[in-house]
C-alpha positions in Angstrom: 104.9 79.0 102.3 104.7 75.2 102.7 101.3 75.4 104.4 100.0 77.5 101.5 101.3 74.9 99.0 99.7 72.0 100.8 96.4 73.9 101.1 96.5 74.8 97.4 97.0 71.1 96.5 94.2 70.0 98.8 91.8 72.5 97.3 92.8 71.5 93.7 92.3 67.8 94.6 88.8 68.5 96.1 87.8 70.6 93.1 89.0 67.9 90.7 87.0 65.3 92.5 83.9 67.5 92.5 84.2 68.2 88.8 84.9 64.7 87.6 83.1 62.7 90.2 79.6 63.0 88.9 77.4 60.0 89.5 76.2 58.0 86.5 72.7 59.3 86.8 73.8 62.9 86.6 75.5 62.2 83.2 72.2 60.7 82.0 70.4 63.8 83.3 72.4 66.1 81.0 70.9 64.1 78.1 67.4 64.0 79.5 64.6 64.2 77.0 61.0 64.1 78.2 59.8 60.5 78.5 63.2 58.9 78.1 63.9 56.0 80.5 67.1 54.2 81.5 68.1 51.6 84.1 68.9 53.0 87.5 72.4 52.7 89.0 71.4 49.6 91.0 70.2 47.7 88.0 66.7 47.0 89.3 65.1 50.5 89.3 64.1 52.6 86.3 64.6 56.4 85.9 62.4 58.5 83.6 62.9 62.1 82.4 60.0 64.3 83.7 58.0 66.8 81.8 60.2 69.8 82.4 63.2 68.0 80.7 65.5 69.1 83.6 64.5 66.7 86.3 64.0 63.0 86.5 62.4 60.4 88.8 63.5 56.9 89.6 61.5 54.0 91.1 62.7 52.9 94.5 62.2 49.1 94.5 64.2 47.2 97.0 66.5 44.6 95.5 69.8 42.8 95.6 71.9 45.2 93.4 74.5 42.6 92.5 72.0 40.1 91.3 70.0 42.8 89.5 73.1 43.9 87.6 73.8 40.3 86.6 70.2 39.6 85.6 69.8 42.8 83.6 73.5 43.0 82.4 73.6 46.6 83.6 77.1 47.6 84.5 77.5 50.3 87.1 80.2 53.0 86.6 83.5 51.4 87.5 82.4 47.8 86.7 84.3 45.9 84.1 83.0 43.1 81.9 85.4 40.7 83.8 83.7 41.7 87.1 80.2 41.0 85.7 81.3 37.7 84.2 82.8 36.7 87.6 79.6 37.6 89.4 77.6 35.6 86.8 79.8 32.6 87.3 79.5 32.9 91.1 75.7 33.1 90.8 75.6 30.0 88.5 77.7 27.9 90.9 76.2 29.0 94.2 74.2 26.4 96.1 71.8 29.0 97.7 69.4 29.0 94.7 69.2 32.8 94.4 69.5 33.7 98.1 71.9 36.4 99.2 75.3 34.9 99.8 76.8 35.5 103.3 79.9 37.4 102.2 80.9 40.8 101.0 81.7 41.1 97.3 84.5 43.6 98.2 86.4 40.6 99.7 87.3 39.5 96.2 90.2 40.9 94.3 89.4 41.9 90.7 92.2 41.8 88.2 
């Protein structure tokens, strides 16, 4: 009985994650109208709805996604305005003049 309960809970958690965990671009895809464009998740590429109104294509430029999000003010799902402002302040005070900083952004605690 206990194993069945645990298994049922695991299945429900996985299903909930699959249902609610759609990436940002999939939400945009549901609203796709032919020719409509929007910023890609990384902030530096552009996605455009294709002619069949069901599929879309995104450019694949290589970029620094953190800097692109700052430059274009494009929040990614899960970002808060405070996080973007902190990244902007960091970019303005850095001494590397636009070069990639040698640390992982996940090292910072966001409050």
